Structure formats: C-alpha cells, structure tokens
N, C-alpha and C positions, 0 to 999 in steps of 0.2 A: 513901361517896363514894370514888371512885377516886383514885389519886394524881394523875392528870391534873387532876381536878376540884378537888383541894386546891390544887395549884399554880395553877390558874386564879383561885381565890379570894384569892390573895396580893395584897398591895399593888400598885396599878397606878398609873401617873402619866398625866397627860393625853396625853402623846404616844404611849401605848400604846393610845389610843382612836380609833375612827373613828366619826363621827356620820354615818349615812346617811339622807338626806332623800328620801323617794320621791314627794314632793308637788311641785307647780309652784312655782318661786321667781320666774321672770320673767312679765311680762305675756303674752309669746308663749306660754310654756308653759301659763299659766293659760287663755288663750283657746282653745288647742288641747284642753285637758282638758274644757273646758265644751262643746265641739262634738262630743262623742262620744256615743254612746247608752249608755255603761256609767255606773254610779253613782259617778262620781269625786267626790273630796273637793271640788274646785272647784265642782261642780254644786250643792253644798249652800249656796252663798253667793248668794242671790237678789239681793243688792245689787251682784254683780258684783266687779270688781277693787277698787272702793274699799272695799267691806265686807271683802273678803279681806285687803287691806293692813291695815285697821284691826283686824280680829279675829285674824289669824294671822300674816301675813308679817312685820309690824312687830315682834311680839314674837320671832319666830324670827330675824330679822336682829339684833336686839339680843342675844340669846343666842348667836348665831353669833359675833359680835364678840368677846364676853367669853370664850367657850370657845376660840376661836382663839388669843386672847392667852395663855391657859393652856398651849396647846400641842396642843389636840385637832384632829385632821385632819377634813375634811368631804368627803363625796361627795354631790352633789346631782343628783336626778332620774336615777339611774344606769341604765344598761342591765345586764343580767345578766352578759354576759361581763366587764365592768369590775368589778362588785361581786364576782364569783368571783375574780378576780385580787387584789383589795384584802383580802379576807378572809384569804387564805393568809398574809398577813404582819401581822395585827392581833390583839392579845390580846383587846380588848374592842370589839364592834361594836354601837352603839346604832342600831337600826333603827326610824325614825320615819316612819309612814306610815298609810295608810288601807286597812282590809279590806273588801271588797266583791266580790261576783261570784265567790265561791269563790277569792280570791286576794288578794294584797297589790299595791297601786298602786306601780309602780316604772317610771320611765323612759317615761311616758305609757301604760303598759299595766297590766293586772292579771295578775300572775305566780302560778302555782299554788303550793301549799305544796311540791309535788314538785320544781319547777324550783328554789325557793329551796334546798331540801335538797341538791340536785345542785350548787348553787354553793358549799357549805360542804365543804371537805375532809374525807374520812372520818376523818382522824387529828386534827381540830380539837379542841383542849382549852381553848379560851378561853370567853369570856362572849358570849352574844348576848342583849342586852336589847331586847325588843320592846315598843316604844312605839307600840302599835297596838291599837285597840278589837276585842275578840273574836277574838283571833288562835289559838283553840284548835286549828283544824286544823293550823295552822303549828306550834304547840308540840308537839302529839302526833307530827307527822312528824319534826321535829328531834330529840325525846327518843328516838324508836325508832331512827332511822337514824345519829344522832351522839351516842352515850352519852357521849362524852368532854366534849362541851360542857356549860356550865352556861347554862341558858335562864331568863331572867327575864321574867316577864309578869304580868299581873293578868287576873282573870276579870271584874272590874267594868268597867262603861263608864267609860272615862277621857277627859277632855277635854284638848284641846290645851294649855290653861293649866296644867293639872296636870303635863303632861310637860315644859313649857318653863321651869319654875321653875329658876332657876340661883342 
C-alpha cells in the first residue's frame, strides 16, 4: 500500500462521504429510463413504478434519510461533469448504480469505464466503493489509471437489498 492509500483507509466521518445514485429517483426519471432501448435498471421492473417504489425506491429513500441525518452528502442521477466536480473534494465516494451495455448507468445514460476514470482526478487517493453488480471493467480501469485510489467492490452478484442495509 502506498502512503496515500494508508491515509485513505484512516477513519472517515459521514460528512467525508458522498453517496452517488446513478438510478432514477423520480417518476419522471423512471419513465424516461424505461422508454430507452438500453437495458436500464428501471426496465427490470415489469410492474412499473409501483413495483420499483416497493422493491427499491422505498428502501433507498429510507436509507437516504438516515444517512443524511448522519451527514452523508447525496448526488442523485448525476451527469459526468457534476460527478467529476464532486469527486475532487470527497474522500469516500459510494457509487450505487447498474452495470449494463459496457458501462454504468448515470444521469440517464450508460457511461463507459473510461469516462468514469476520466472523472476521477489523477491524484485521487480516496475510497471509491462500487455498489454495482459485475463492475470488473470499471474496477480494472480505475486500478490501472488511479493507483492512489482504494477501490472497493465485489465479484459476486449483489442485490439492492444487500447494498442498502444501513
């Protein structure tokens, strides 16, 4: 481990953390996401908004409320320029999204691993926690291009319930 990585692993506080949700939060975002040809997260809910609310959004909103009270900052359905700006000043980034079509779902589109890496400063030495199923192309790209970052991920299939446990 480098000195920067050891520093990144030191105690962090909730206000050092940014929770980035790349998935729809509003009904309008959900509807737009379902009306694309891409395999979006929202398209996996055959029961529409009611099912999405019951199986994902409700748990997310409850977790968001609790985490915000602790001091965690949130960035929902971001576009890359905004995410890039926020990462520069954040020690821990928790990226919660869906991997598909060779990219991660962010701001209503699939963003390639290369574009995500470009959004992380070269000198970044914080933690990037990928709450994403099958993010290996992104993990490999981050580890190769941003060696000062600590990248947390799983190779196992993860469910939204696993990630949202607070």
